[in-house]
MOPAC internal coordinates of N, CA, C and O (Angstrom, degrees):
PM7 1SCF
backbone

  N    0.0000 0     0.00 0     0.00 0    0    0    0
  C    1.4471 1     0.00 0     0.00 0    1    0    0
  C    1.5305 1   109.21 1     0.00 0    2    1    0
  O    1.2310 1   119.34 1   -47.22 1    3    2    1
  N    1.3467 1   118.86 1   132.78 1    3    2    1
  C    1.4615 1   121.37 1  -177.03 1    5    3    2
  C    1.5148 1   111.06 1   -65.62 1    6    5    3
  O    1.2310 1   121.34 1   -28.53 1    7    6    5
  N    1.3061 1   115.04 1   151.47 1    7    6    5
  C    1.4575 1   120.33 1   178.32 1    9    7    6
  C    1.5159 1   109.42 1   -96.68 1   10    9    7
  O    1.2310 1   121.37 1   -19.16 1   11   10    9
  N    1.3326 1   114.99 1   160.84 1   11   10    9
  C    1.4517 1   120.08 1   176.93 1   13   11   10
  C    1.5133 1   109.17 1   -72.61 1   14   13   11
  O    1.2310 1   119.89 1   -28.61 1   15   14   13
  N    1.3515 1   117.81 1   151.39 1   15   14   13
  C    1.4604 1   119.61 1   179.74 1   17   15   14
  C    1.5159 1   110.12 1   -64.50 1   18   17   15
  O    1.2310 1   120.26 1   -34.61 1   19   18   17
  N    1.3107 1   117.11 1   145.39 1   19   18   17
  C    1.4568 1   119.61 1   179.57 1   21   19   18
  C    1.5158 1   110.78 1   -64.18 1   22   21   19
  O    1.2310 1   120.80 1   -34.24 1   23   22   21
  N    1.3104 1   116.08 1   145.76 1   23   22   21
  C    1.4527 1   121.20 1   179.55 1   25   23   22
  C    1.5129 1   110.30 1   -96.18 1   26   25   23
  O    1.2310 1   119.93 1  -164.34 1   27   26   25
  N    1.3051 1   117.74 1    15.66 1   27   26   25
  C    1.4620 1   126.14 1   176.88 1   29   27   26
  C    1.5265 1   113.67 1    56.68 1   30   29   27
  O    1.2310 1   120.22 1  -156.06 1   31   30   29
  N    1.3402 1   117.18 1    23.94 1   31   30   29
  C    1.4515 1   121.15 1   174.12 1   33   31   30
  C    1.5113 1   115.15 1    68.52 1   34   33   31
  O    1.2310 1   119.70 1  -167.67 1   35   34   33
  N    1.3282 1   118.19 1    12.33 1   35   34   33
  C    1.4561 1   121.23 1  -178.32 1   37   35   34
  C    1.5167 1   109.29 1   -90.53 1   38   37   35
  O    1.2310 1   120.03 1   -35.83 1   39   38   37
  N    1.3262 1   117.55 1   144.17 1   39   38   37
  C    1.4509 1   119.37 1   175.39 1   41   39   38
  C    1.5195 1   110.25 1   -64.76 1   42   41   39
  O    1.2310 1   120.41 1   -22.09 1   43   42   41
  N    1.3364 1   116.83 1   157.91 1   43   42   41
  C    1.4629 1   121.64 1  -176.78 1   45   43   42
  C    1.5199 1   112.42 1   -57.93 1   46   45   43
  O    1.2310 1   119.18 1   149.25 1   47   46   45
  N    1.3160 1   119.17 1   -30.75 1   47   46   45
  C    1.4596 1   122.30 1  -178.72 1   49   47   46
  C    1.5152 1   113.27 1   -78.76 1   50   49   47
  O    1.2310 1   119.68 1   167.36 1   51   50   49
  N    1.3329 1   118.21 1   -12.64 1   51   50   49
  C    1.4621 1   122.45 1  -178.72 1   53   51   50
  C    1.5236 1   108.31 1  -104.35 1   54   53   51
  O    1.2310 1   120.06 1   -80.07 1   55   54   53
  N    1.3372 1   117.50 1    99.93 1   55   54   53
  C    1.4558 1   119.59 1  -172.77 1   57   55   54
  C    1.5255 1   114.71 1   -72.38 1   58   57   55
  O    1.2310 1   119.21 1   163.03 1   59   58   57
  N    1.3169 1   119.12 1   -16.97 1   59   58   57
  C    1.4579 1   120.46 1  -178.22 1   61   59   58
  C    1.5087 1   110.84 1    83.29 1   62   61   59
  O    1.2310 1   121.42 1     3.81 1   63   62   61
  N    1.3195 1   114.89 1  -176.19 1   63   62   61
  C    1.4619 1   119.56 1  -178.01 1   65   63   62
  C    1.5306 1   110.44 1   -77.68 1   66   65   63
  O    1.2310 1   121.38 1   -16.24 1   67   66   65
  N    1.3042 1   114.97 1   163.76 1   67   66   65
  C    1.4625 1   120.66 1   177.06 1   69   67   66
  C    1.5250 1   110.00 1   -56.40 1   70   69   67
  O    1.2310 1   120.82 1   136.57 1   71   70   69
  N    1.3198 1   116.03 1   -43.43 1   71   70   69
  C    1.4639 1   120.75 1  -177.78 1   73   71   70
  C    1.5312 1   111.55 1   -64.09 1   74   73   71
  O    1.2310 1   120.49 1   139.62 1   75   74   73
  N    1.3505 1   116.67 1   -40.38 1   75   74   73
  C    1.4678 1   120.50 1   177.68 1   77   75   74
  C    1.5225 1   110.99 1   -63.69 1   78   77   75
  O    1.2310 1   120.96 1   136.38 1   79   78   77
  N    1.3292 1   115.76 1   -43.62 1   79   78   77
  C    1.4650 1   120.26 1   179.97 1   81   79   78
  C    1.5301 1   111.04 1   -64.38 1   82   81   79
  O    1.2310 1   120.65 1   137.33 1   83   82   81
  N    1.3148 1   116.36 1   -42.67 1   83   82   81
  C    1.4577 1   120.23 1  -179.82 1   85   83   82
  C    1.5273 1   111.18 1   -65.04 1   86   85   83
  O    1.2310 1   120.22 1   139.14 1   87   86   85
  N    1.3325 1   117.19 1   -40.86 1   87   86   85
  C    1.4649 1   121.26 1   178.29 1   89   87   86
  C    1.5270 1   110.48 1   -62.71 1   90   89   87
  O    1.2310 1   120.45 1   137.42 1   91   90   89
  N    1.3342 1   116.74 1   -42.58 1   91   90   89
  C    1.4675 1   119.52 1   178.79 1   93   91   90
  C    1.5268 1   110.50 1   -65.45 1   94   93   91
  O    1.2310 1   120.45 1   139.56 1   95   94   93
  N    1.3261 1   116.74 1   -40.44 1   95   94   93
  C    1.4602 1   121.05 1   178.29 1   97   95   94
  C    1.5313 1   110.64 1   -61.56 1   98   97   95
  O    1.2310 1   120.18 1   138.16 1   99   98   97
  N    1.3185 1   117.27 1   -41.84 1   99   98   97
  C    1.4678 1   120.90 1   178.29 1  101   99   98
  C    1.5284 1   111.53 1   -62.65 1  102  101   99
  O    1.2310 1   120.07 1   141.13 1  103  102  101
  N    1.3364 1   117.47 1   -38.87 1  103  102  101
  C    1.4646 1   120.93 1   177.68 1  105  103  102
  C    1.5259 1   110.89 1   -65.23 1  106  105  103
  O    1.2310 1   120.96 1   140.11 1  107  106  105
  N    1.3307 1   115.77 1   -39.89 1  107  106  105
  C    1.4661 1   120.03 1   178.57 1  109  107  106
  C    1.5167 1   110.13 1   -63.15 1  110  109  107
  O    1.2310 1   120.34 1   135.62 1  111  110  109
  N    1.3219 1   116.96 1   -44.38 1  111  110  109
  C    1.4693 1   120.98 1   179.51 1  113  111  110
  C    1.5303 1   110.22 1   -60.01 1  114  113  111
  O    1.2310 1   120.55 1   135.76 1  115  114  113
  N    1.3224 1   116.55 1   -44.24 1  115  114  113
  C    1.4742 1   119.83 1   178.30 1  117  115  114
  C    1.5152 1   111.16 1   -58.94 1  118  117  115
  O    1.2310 1   120.25 1   134.77 1  119  118  117
  N    1.3368 1   117.14 1   -45.23 1  119  118  117
  C    1.4535 1   120.44 1  -179.12 1  121  119  118
  C    1.5237 1   111.14 1   -64.51 1  122  121  119
  O    1.2310 1   120.18 1   138.18 1  123  122  121
  N    1.3236 1   117.26 1   -41.82 1  123  122  121
  C    1.4585 1   120.19 1   179.90 1  125  123  122
  C    1.5302 1   111.24 1   -67.52 1  126  125  123
  O    1.2310 1   120.34 1   142.22 1  127  126  125
  N    1.3294 1   116.95 1   -37.78 1  127  126  125
  C    1.4598 1   120.54 1   179.33 1  129  127  126
  C    1.5240 1   112.01 1   -68.30 1  130  129  127
  O    1.2310 1   120.49 1   150.04 1  131  130  129
  N    1.3210 1   116.67 1   -29.96 1  131  130  129
  C    1.4673 1   121.08 1  -179.66 1  133  131  130
  C    1.5198 1   110.15 1   -63.94 1  134  133  131
  O    1.2310 1   120.50 1   143.96 1  135  134  133
  N    1.3352 1   116.64 1   -36.04 1  135  134  133
  C    1.4535 1   121.73 1   170.72 1  137  135  134
  C    1.5118 1   117.20 1    80.02 1  138  137  135
  O    1.2310 1   118.54 1  -166.94 1  139  138  137
  N    1.3174 1   120.38 1    13.06 1  139  138  137
  C    1.4608 1   120.04 1  -177.92 1  141  139  138
  C    1.5270 1   112.79 1  -106.49 1  142  141  139
  O    1.2310 1   120.04 1  -154.39 1  143  142  141
  N    1.3250 1   117.52 1    25.61 1  143  142  141
  C    1.4545 1   122.54 1   179.32 1  145  143  142
  C    1.5217 1   110.52 1   -97.10 1  146  145  143
  O    1.2310 1   121.05 1   -26.81 1  147  146  145
  N    1.3164 1   115.59 1   153.19 1  147  146  145
  C    1.4592 1   120.26 1   172.25 1  149  147  146
  C    1.5285 1   108.24 1   -67.91 1  150  149  147
  O    1.2310 1   120.58 1   -22.07 1  151  150  149
  N    1.3058 1   116.50 1   157.93 1  151  150  149
  C    1.4648 1   121.56 1  -177.38 1  153  151  150
  C    1.5229 1   111.66 1   -55.81 1  154  153  151
  O    1.2310 1   120.21 1   132.13 1  155  154  153
  N    1.3306 1   117.21 1   -47.87 1  155  154  153
  C    1.4714 1   120.13 1  -178.24 1  157  155  154
  C    1.5285 1   111.42 1   -62.28 1  158  157  155
  O    1.2310 1   120.19 1   140.24 1  159  158  157
  N    1.3169 1   117.24 1   -39.76 1  159  158  157
  C    1.4695 1   120.23 1   177.48 1  161  159  158
  C    1.5241 1   110.60 1   -65.00 1  162  161  159
  O    1.2310 1   120.65 1   139.26 1  163  162  161
  N    1.3164 1   116.36 1   -40.74 1  163  162  161
  C    1.4659 1   120.35 1   178.85 1  165  163  162
  C    1.5216 1   111.07 1   -62.17 1  166  165  163
  O    1.2310 1   120.47 1   135.97 1  167  166  165
  N    1.3227 1   116.70 1   -44.03 1  167  166  165
  C    1.4635 1   120.57 1  -179.95 1  169  167  166
  C    1.5216 1   110.37 1   -64.90 1  170  169  167
  O    1.2310 1   120.16 1   137.16 1  171  170  169
  N    1.3319 1   117.30 1   -42.84 1  171  170  169
  C    1.4628 1   121.45 1   179.19 1  173  171  170
  C    1.5275 1   110.42 1   -61.95 1  174  173  171
  O    1.2310 1   120.53 1   135.01 1  175  174  173
  N    1.3234 1   116.59 1   -44.99 1  175  174  173
  C    1.4695 1   119.86 1   178.54 1  177  175  174
  C    1.5242 1   111.03 1   -65.00 1  178  177  175
  O    1.2310 1   120.42 1   139.84 1  179  178  177
  N    1.3305 1   116.81 1   -40.16 1  179  178  177
  C    1.4578 1   120.22 1   178.81 1  181  179  178
  C    1.5315 1   110.40 1   -61.36 1  182  181  179
  O    1.2310 1   120.38 1   136.21 1  183  182  181
  N    1.3433 1   116.87 1   -43.79 1  183  182  181
  C    1.4643 1   120.38 1   178.26 1  185  183  182
  C    1.5317 1   110.64 1   -60.20 1  186  185  183
  O    1.2310 1   120.36 1   135.92 1  187  186  185
  N    1.3349 1   116.92 1   -44.08 1  187  186  185
  C    1.4674 1   120.96 1   178.44 1  189  187  186
  C    1.5345 1   109.73 1   -62.76 1  190  189  187
  O    1.2310 1   120.41 1   139.23 1  191  190  189
  N    1.3208 1   116.81 1   -40.77 1  191  190  189
  C    1.4596 1   121.03 1   178.73 1  193  191  190
  C    1.5175 1   112.67 1   -62.03 1  194  193  191
  O    1.2310 1   120.33 1   139.18 1  195  194  193
  N    1.3316 1   116.97 1   -40.82 1  195  194  193
  C    1.4686 1   120.62 1   178.04 1  197  195  194
  C    1.5245 1   109.79 1   -64.57 1  198  197  195
  O    1.2310 1   120.58 1   137.38 1  199  198  197
  N    1.3287 1   116.49 1   -42.62 1  199  198  197
  C    1.4661 1   120.43 1   177.92 1  201  199  198
  C    1.5347 1   110.51 1   -60.11 1  202  201  199
  O    1.2310 1   120.32 1   133.18 1  203  202  201
  N    1.3292 1   116.98 1   -46.82 1  203  202  201
  C    1.4672 1   120.77 1   179.74 1  205  203  202
  C    1.5226 1   111.47 1   -64.37 1  206  205  203
  O    1.2310 1   120.43 1   139.26 1  207  206  205
  N    1.3218 1   116.78 1   -40.74 1  207  206  205
  C    1.4609 1   120.79 1   178.70 1  209  207  206
  C    1.5254 1   111.08 1   -60.73 1  210  209  207
  O    1.2310 1   120.25 1   136.04 1  211  210  209
  N    1.3327 1   117.12 1   -43.96 1  211  210  209
  C    1.4641 1   120.75 1   178.58 1  213  211  210
  C    1.5204 1   111.28 1   -64.56 1  214  213  211
  O    1.2310 1   120.46 1   140.01 1  215  214  213
  N    1.3261 1   116.73 1   -39.99 1  215  214  213
  C    1.4708 1   120.23 1   179.10 1  217  215  214
  C    1.5304 1   110.17 1   -64.73 1  218  217  215
  O    1.2310 1   120.12 1   138.77 1  219  218  217
  N    1.3235 1   117.37 1   -41.23 1  219  218  217
  C    1.4644 1   120.71 1   178.27 1  221  219  218
  C    1.5259 1   110.78 1   -65.12 1  222  221  219
  O    1.2310 1   120.40 1   138.51 1  223  222  221
  N    1.3398 1   116.84 1   -41.49 1  223  222  221
  C    1.4660 1   120.13 1   178.19 1  225  223  222
  C    1.5273 1   111.15 1   -60.24 1  226  225  223
  O    1.2310 1   120.68 1   138.91 1  227  226  225
  N    1.3294 1   116.30 1   -41.09 1  227  226  225
  C    1.4583 1   119.85 1  -179.84 1  229  227  226
  C    1.5267 1   110.74 1   -64.48 1  230  229  227
  O    1.2310 1   120.50 1   137.59 1  231  230  229
  N    1.3287 1   116.64 1   -42.41 1  231  230  229
  C    1.4622 1   119.73 1   179.40 1  233  231  230
  C    1.5228 1   111.32 1   -66.71 1  234  233  231
  O    1.2310 1   119.97 1   140.74 1  235  234  233
  N    1.3303 1   117.66 1   -39.26 1  235  234  233
  C    1.4647 1   120.38 1   177.56 1  237  235  234
  C    1.5247 1   111.56 1   -65.81 1  238  237  235
  O    1.2310 1   120.58 1   140.57 1  239  238  237
  N    1.3159 1   116.50 1   -39.43 1  239  238  237
  C    1.4579 1   120.66 1   178.81 1  241  239  238
  C    1.5238 1   111.00 1   -63.92 1  242  241  239
  O    1.2310 1   120.72 1   139.07 1  243  242  241
  N    1.3248 1   116.23 1   -40.93 1  243  242  241
  C    1.4631 1   120.62 1   177.57 1  245  243  242
  C    1.5203 1   110.85 1   -63.63 1  246  245  243
  O    1.2310 1   120.49 1   136.06 1  247  246  245
  N    1.3213 1   116.66 1   -43.94 1  247  246  245
  C    1.4695 1   120.68 1   179.48 1  249  247  246
  C    1.5204 1   110.36 1   -63.95 1  250  249  247
  O    1.2310 1   120.47 1   139.05 1  251  250  249
  N    1.3219 1   116.71 1   -40.95 1  251  250  249
  C    1.4634 1   120.77 1   179.27 1  253  251  250
  C    1.5335 1   110.68 1   -62.22 1  254  253  251
  O    1.2310 1   120.48 1   138.56 1  255  254  253
  N    1.3162 1   116.69 1   -41.44 1  255  254  253
  C    1.4655 1   120.51 1   178.74 1  257  255  254
  C    1.5183 1   111.60 1   -64.42 1  258  257  255
  O    1.2310 1   120.80 1   138.74 1  259  258  257
  N    1.3223 1   116.07 1   -41.26 1  259  258  257
  C    1.4727 1   119.64 1   178.87 1  261  259  258
  C    1.5259 1   110.64 1   -64.49 1  262  261  259
  O    1.2310 1   120.10 1   139.50 1  263  262  261
  N    1.3101 1   117.42 1   -40.50 1  263  262  261
  C    1.4672 1   121.52 1   178.95 1  265  263  262
  C    1.5236 1   109.95 1   -65.57 1  266  265  263
  O    1.2310 1   120.54 1   138.51 1  267  266  265
  N    1.3321 1   116.58 1   -41.49 1  267  266  265
  C    1.4635 1   119.81 1   179.91 1  269  267  266
  C    1.5161 1   110.58 1   -60.98 1  270  269  267
  O    1.2310 1   119.93 1   139.44 1  271  270  269
  N    1.3277 1   117.74 1   -40.56 1  271  270  269
  C    1.4660 1   121.33 1   178.03 1  273  271  270
  C    1.5172 1   109.85 1   -62.84 1  274  273  271
  O    1.2310 1   120.23 1   140.72 1  275  274  273
  N    1.3245 1   117.17 1   -39.28 1  275  274  273
  C    1.4639 1   120.50 1   179.51 1  277  275  274
  C    1.5289 1   112.18 1   -68.09 1  278  277  275
  O    1.2310 1   120.24 1   141.73 1  279  278  277
  N    1.3218 1   117.14 1   -38.27 1  279  278  277
  C    1.4506 1   120.83 1  -176.28 1  281  279  278
  C    1.5232 1   113.58 1   -82.16 1  282  281  279
  O    1.2310 1   120.12 1   157.91 1  283  282  281
  N    1.3187 1   117.37 1   -22.09 1  283  282  281
  C    1.4586 1   120.75 1  -175.76 1  285  283  282
  C    1.5295 1   110.08 1  -132.74 1  286  285  283
  O    1.2310 1   120.11 1  -110.37 1  287  286  285
  N    1.3362 1   117.39 1    69.63 1  287  286  285
  C    1.4700 1   119.51 1  -179.54 1  289  287  286
  C    1.5236 1   110.79 1   -65.62 1  290  289  287
  O    1.2310 1   120.96 1   -28.93 1  291  290  289
  N    1.3344 1   115.77 1   151.07 1  291  290  289
  C    1.4631 1   121.27 1  -179.92 1  293  291  290
  C    1.5248 1   111.62 1   -60.45 1  294  293  291
  O    1.2310 1   120.98 1   -45.73 1  295  294  293
  N    1.2949 1   115.72 1   134.27 1  295  294  293
  C    1.4632 1   123.10 1   172.04 1  297  295  294
  C    1.5318 1   112.76 1    50.27 1  298  297  295
  O    1.2310 1   120.38 1  -144.80 1  299  298  297
  N    1.3047 1   116.87 1    35.20 1  299  298  297
  C    1.4701 1   122.75 1   178.55 1  301  299  298
  C    1.5278 1   112.25 1    54.49 1  302  301  299
  O    1.2310 1   120.78 1  -153.13 1  303  302  301
  N    1.3272 1   116.11 1    26.87 1  303  302  301
  C    1.4599 1   121.67 1   178.42 1  305  303  302
  C    1.5204 1   110.00 1   -81.20 1  306  305  303
  O    1.2310 1   120.73 1    15.07 1  307  306  305
  N    1.3259 1   116.21 1  -164.93 1  307  306  305
  C    1.4632 1   119.75 1  -178.78 1  309  307  306
  C    1.5323 1   111.39 1   -66.87 1  310  309  307
  O    1.2310 1   121.26 1   -29.84 1  311  310  309
  N    1.3103 1   115.19 1   150.16 1  311  310  309
  C    1.4554 1   120.89 1   178.12 1  313  311  310
  C    1.5177 1   108.53 1   -67.25 1  314  313  311
  O    1.2310 1   120.53 1   -44.07 1  315  314  313
  N    1.3270 1   116.58 1   135.93 1  315  314  313
  C    1.4525 1   120.62 1   179.42 1  317  315  314
  C    1.5243 1   109.15 1  -133.70 1  318  317  315
  O    1.2310 1   121.07 1   -22.93 1  319  318  317
  N    1.2975 1   115.55 1   157.07 1  319  318  317
  C    1.4610 1   121.50 1   176.17 1  321  319  318
  C    1.5101 1   107.47 1  -118.29 1  322  321  319
  O    1.2310 1   120.75 1   -48.92 1  323  322  321
  N    1.3140 1   116.16 1   131.08 1  323  322  321
  C    1.4536 1   119.68 1   176.70 1  325  323  322
  C    1.5174 1   108.69 1  -144.42 1  326  325  323
  O    1.2310 1   121.26 1   -32.89 1  327  326  325
  N    1.2982 1   115.20 1   147.11 1  327  326  325
  C    1.4536 1   121.25 1   176.71 1  329  327  326
  C    1.5245 1   107.65 1   -84.72 1  330  329  327
  O    1.2310 1   120.17 1   -48.02 1  331  330  329
  N    1.2996 1   117.29 1   131.98 1  331  330  329
  C    1.4475 1   121.66 1   178.15 1  333  331  330
  C    1.5191 1   108.48 1  -107.64 1  334  333  331
  O    1.2310 1   120.29 1   -47.01 1  335  334  333
  N    1.3031 1   117.05 1   132.99 1  335  334  333
  C    1.4602 1   121.39 1   179.71 1  337  335  334
  C    1.5218 1   108.37 1   -82.28 1  338  337  335
  O    1.2310 1   120.80 1   -66.09 1  339  338  337
  N    1.3071 1   116.08 1   113.91 1  339  338  337
  C    1.4580 1   121.87 1   177.71 1  341  339  338
  C    1.5154 1   108.36 1  -123.20 1  342  341  339
  O    1.2310 1   120.50 1   -45.93 1  343  342  341
  N    1.2996 1   116.66 1   134.07 1  343  342  341
  C    1.4577 1   120.59 1   178.94 1  345  343  342
  C    1.5216 1   108.73 1  -106.82 1  346  345  343
  O    1.2310 1   120.76 1   -50.15 1  347  346  345
  N    1.3241 1   116.15 1   129.85 1  347  346  345
  C    1.4527 1   121.95 1   175.09 1  349  347  346
  C    1.5108 1   106.11 1  -121.33 1  350  349  347
  O    1.2310 1   120.73 1   -66.76 1  351  350  349
  N    1.3222 1   116.21 1   113.24 1  351  350  349
  C    1.4592 1   120.27 1   178.74 1  353  351  350
  C    1.5100 1   109.57 1   -72.01 1  354  353  351
  O    1.2310 1   120.71 1   -36.56 1  355  354  353
  N    1.3300 1   116.25 1   143.44 1  355  354  353
  C    1.4543 1   119.56 1  -179.85 1  357  355  354
  C    1.5185 1   111.26 1   -63.72 1  358  357  355
  O    1.2310 1   119.80 1   151.18 1  359  358  357
  N    1.3249 1   117.99 1   -28.82 1  359  358  357
  C    1.4473 1   121.12 1  -179.41 1  361  359  358
  C    1.5103 1   113.27 1   -88.62 1  362  361  359
  O    1.2310 1   119.55 1  -179.69 1  363  362  361
  N    1.3053 1   118.46 1     0.31 1  363  362  361
  C    1.4611 1   123.53 1  -176.58 1  365  363  362
  C    1.5119 1   110.43 1   -68.25 1  366  365  363
  O    1.2310 1   120.83 1   -43.65 1  367  366  365
  N    1.3279 1   116.02 1   136.35 1  367  366  365
  C    1.4551 1   120.85 1   179.60 1  369  367  366
  C    1.5098 1   108.89 1  -120.28 1  370  369  367
  O    1.2310 1   120.33 1   -68.75 1  371  370  369
  N    1.3297 1   116.97 1   111.25 1  371  370  369
  C    1.4612 1   121.91 1  -178.93 1  373  371  370
  C    1.5228 1   111.88 1   -97.60 1  374  373  371
  O    1.2310 1   119.68 1  -168.55 1  375  374  373
  N    1.3215 1   118.21 1    11.45 1  375  374  373
  C    1.4605 1   120.81 1  -173.11 1  377  375  374
  C    1.5186 1   112.86 1   -66.89 1  378  377  375
  O    1.2310 1   119.58 1   157.21 1  379  378  377
  N    1.3421 1   118.41 1   -22.79 1  379  378  377
  C    1.4457 1   119.25 1  -178.18 1  381  379  378
  C    1.5156 1   113.04 1   -95.66 1  382  381  379
  O    1.2310 1   120.04 1  -177.73 1  383  382  381
  N    1.3231 1   117.53 1     2.27 1  383  382  381
  C    1.4644 1   120.47 1   177.13 1  385  383  382
  C    1.5127 1   110.57 1   -80.58 1  386  385  383
  O    1.2310 1   121.04 1   -31.86 1  387  386  385
  N    1.3046 1   115.62 1   148.14 1  387  386  385
  C    1.4599 1   121.36 1   176.57 1  389  387  386
  C    1.5058 1   107.60 1   -85.62 1  390  389  387
  O    1.2310 1   120.36 1   -49.13 1  391  390  389
  N    1.3385 1   116.91 1   130.87 1  391  390  389
  C    1.4607 1   121.03 1  -177.85 1  393  391  390
  C    1.5081 1   110.41 1   -61.10 1  394  393  391
  O    1.2310 1   121.01 1   -41.89 1  395  394  393
  N    1.3284 1   115.67 1   138.11 1  395  394  393
  C    1.4401 1   121.76 1   178.90 1  397  395  394
  C    1.5113 1   112.73 1    89.29 1  398  397  395
  O    1.2310 1   119.93 1   169.89 1  399  398  397
  N    1.3338 1   117.73 1   -10.11 1  399  398  397
  C    1.4565 1   121.72 1  -179.92 1  401  399  398
  C    1.5149 1   109.04 1   -84.41 1  402  401  399
  O    1.2310 1   120.27 1   -44.26 1  403  402  401
  N    1.3224 1   117.09 1   135.74 1  403  402  401
  C    1.4701 1   119.71 1  -179.83 1  405  403  402
  C    1.4828 1   110.21 1  -118.66 1  406  405  403
  O    1.2310 1   120.10 1   180.00 1  407  406  405

């Protein structure tokens, strides 16, 4: 029986880097696609995958906002970097949005 992907020893509150989260998500997808898991294991992995997907989306959105600030400084003044507070709800579904639409 397949094992669950390692959580890299990080506490639940420490999501890790974007790359770590994406790698774990890819492992989960592989396990789910293989199809030899019990139903409860599949559901648990799917829930973890949704959590990781939302965390990755939030990090990508933050990076996109920071890049936008760099590329389009206010009033053609000096380039500045600022952190923008963006909230992404775990239950949020962006699947019906058109890409590139803000």
